[in-house]
C-alpha positions in Angstrom: 17.8 -89.8 -71.0 19.0 -88.0 -74.2 18.3 -84.6 -72.6 20.5 -85.5 -69.7 23.3 -86.8 -72.0 23.1 -83.6 -74.1 24.0 -81.5 -71.1 26.5 -83.8 -69.4 30.1 -83.6 -70.6 30.9 -87.0 -69.3 29.2 -90.1 -68.0 29.7 -93.3 -66.2 29.3 -96.7 -67.8 27.5 -99.5 -65.9 28.0 -103.1 -67.2 25.5 -105.5 -65.8 26.6 -109.2 -65.5 23.4 -110.8 -64.4 24.7 -114.3 -63.7 25.5 -115.9 -60.3 26.6 -119.2 -59.0 23.8 -119.0 -56.4 21.2 -116.4 -55.5 22.0 -114.6 -52.2 19.0 -114.4 -49.9 19.4 -110.6 -49.5 19.7 -109.8 -53.2 16.9 -108.0 -55.1 19.0 -107.3 -58.2 18.3 -108.7 -61.7 20.4 -111.8 -61.3 20.1 -115.4 -62.5 21.7 -118.7 -61.4 23.2 -120.5 -64.4 23.6 -124.2 -64.3 25.3 -124.2 -67.6 28.4 -122.1 -68.4 27.7 -118.6 -69.7 28.6 -118.1 -73.3 31.0 -115.2 -72.6 31.8 -114.8 -76.3 28.2 -114.2 -77.1 27.8 -111.9 -74.0 30.8 -109.7 -75.2 29.5 -109.6 -78.8 26.0 -108.4 -77.6 27.6 -105.9 -75.3 29.7 -104.5 -78.1 26.6 -104.2 -80.3 24.8 -102.4 -77.5 27.6 -99.9 -77.0 27.7 -99.1 -80.7 24.0 -98.3 -80.6 24.5 -96.1 -77.5 27.5 -94.4 -79.2 25.1 -93.3 -82.0 22.8 -91.8 -79.4 25.4 -90.1 -77.2 27.9 -88.9 -79.8 31.4 -88.3 -78.6 31.7 -88.1 -74.8 34.2 -88.7 -72.1 33.7 -91.7 -69.8 34.2 -90.7 -66.1 34.0 -94.2 -64.6 33.2 -97.8 -65.4 31.4 -100.1 -63.0 30.9 -103.8 -63.6 28.1 -105.0 -61.4 25.7 -107.8 -61.1 25.0 -110.5 -60.4 28.5 -111.7 -59.9 30.9 -110.0 -62.3 33.8 -111.8 -60.7 32.6 -114.9 -62.6 33.6 -113.2 -65.8 36.8 -114.4 -67.5 39.5 -111.6 -67.4 39.5 -111.8 -71.2 35.8 -111.0 -71.3 36.4 -108.0 -69.0 39.2 -106.8 -71.3 36.9 -107.1 -74.3 34.2 -105.1 -72.5 36.6 -102.4 -71.5 38.1 -102.3 -74.9 34.6 -101.8 -76.4 34.0 -98.9 -74.0 37.3 -97.3 -75.1 36.5 -97.9 -78.8 33.2 -95.9 -78.5 34.1 -93.0 -76.2 37.1 -91.2 -74.8 38.4 -93.0 -71.7 41.0 -90.9 -69.8 43.9 -92.5 -68.0 43.3 -93.1 -64.4 39.5 -93.2 -64.3 37.9 -95.6 -61.7 37.1 -99.0 -63.2 35.4 -101.1 -60.5 34.4 -104.7 -60.6 32.1 -106.2 -58.0 33.4 -109.5 -56.6 31.9 -112.2 -54.5 34.4 -113.6 -51.9 33.5 -117.1 -53.0 34.7 -116.5 -56.6 38.0 -114.8 -55.8 41.2 -116.2 -57.2 44.6 -114.5 -57.3 45.1 -115.2 -61.1 41.7 -114.0 -61.9 42.2 -110.8 -60.0 45.6 -110.3 -61.7 43.8 -110.8 -65.0 41.2 -108.1 -64.1 44.0 -105.8 -63.2 45.8 -106.4 -66.5 42.5 -105.8 -68.3 42.2 -102.3 -66.8 40.2 -102.8 -63.5 41.8 -100.7 -60.8 39.2 -101.2 -58.0 37.2 -104.1 -56.7 34.1 -104.0 -54.5 33.9 -107.2 -52.4 30.5 -108.3 -51.5 31.3 -109.0 -47.8 28.1 -108.4 -45.9 29.9 -109.3 -42.7 32.7 -111.5 -41.5 30.5 -113.6 -39.3 27.2 -115.3 -40.3 25.3 -116.5 -37.3 22.9 -118.4 -39.4 25.6 -120.9 -40.6 26.7 -123.8 -38.5 29.9 -123.1 -36.7 32.2 -125.0 -39.0 30.7 -123.5 -42.2 30.9 -120.0 -40.6 34.6 -120.5 -39.8 35.2 -121.4 -43.5 33.3 -118.4 -44.7 35.3 -116.1 -42.4 38.6 -117.5 -43.7 37.3 -117.2 -47.3 36.3 -113.6 -46.8 39.5 -112.6 -45.1 41.5 -114.3 -48.0 39.4 -112.3 -50.5 40.1 -109.0 -48.7 43.8 -109.8 -48.5 44.0 -110.5 -52.2 42.1 -107.4 -53.1 44.4 -105.3 -51.0 47.5 -106.9 -52.6 46.4 -106.7 -56.2 44.3 -103.4 -56.0 46.3 -101.3 -53.6 
């Protein structure tokens, strides 16, 4: 990895939030269902320490993108996202206007939370909509899921134009 970093003028940062409210049947990613709230203060502190270690290895570099994936990163508090993004900027050069993406599950979408992500520096969301209609669900549940997914898409388009 260090040889690649030595030749690359810039690099993307991937932040893994491995926590979910429920495990999706199609998901093979490193993710864990938490029945207790995640200690987001502790997560942010550990991430800051990890970035400081990586900074020692990479030296000064320019970040070309930041991607917050998971798990379900939309379960993070906007304050945690802000702290993570601040830690990235503290360790490397982050030019204005780079893409900062957060993955969001339609079931965890709230307008205030999205606005908080936007204020923290997120400028793009990736909604985990696998499809609008789920034929496996009973009709009433499927209708609720469609409404929920359409609502999430509408909020994303409004807050992240």
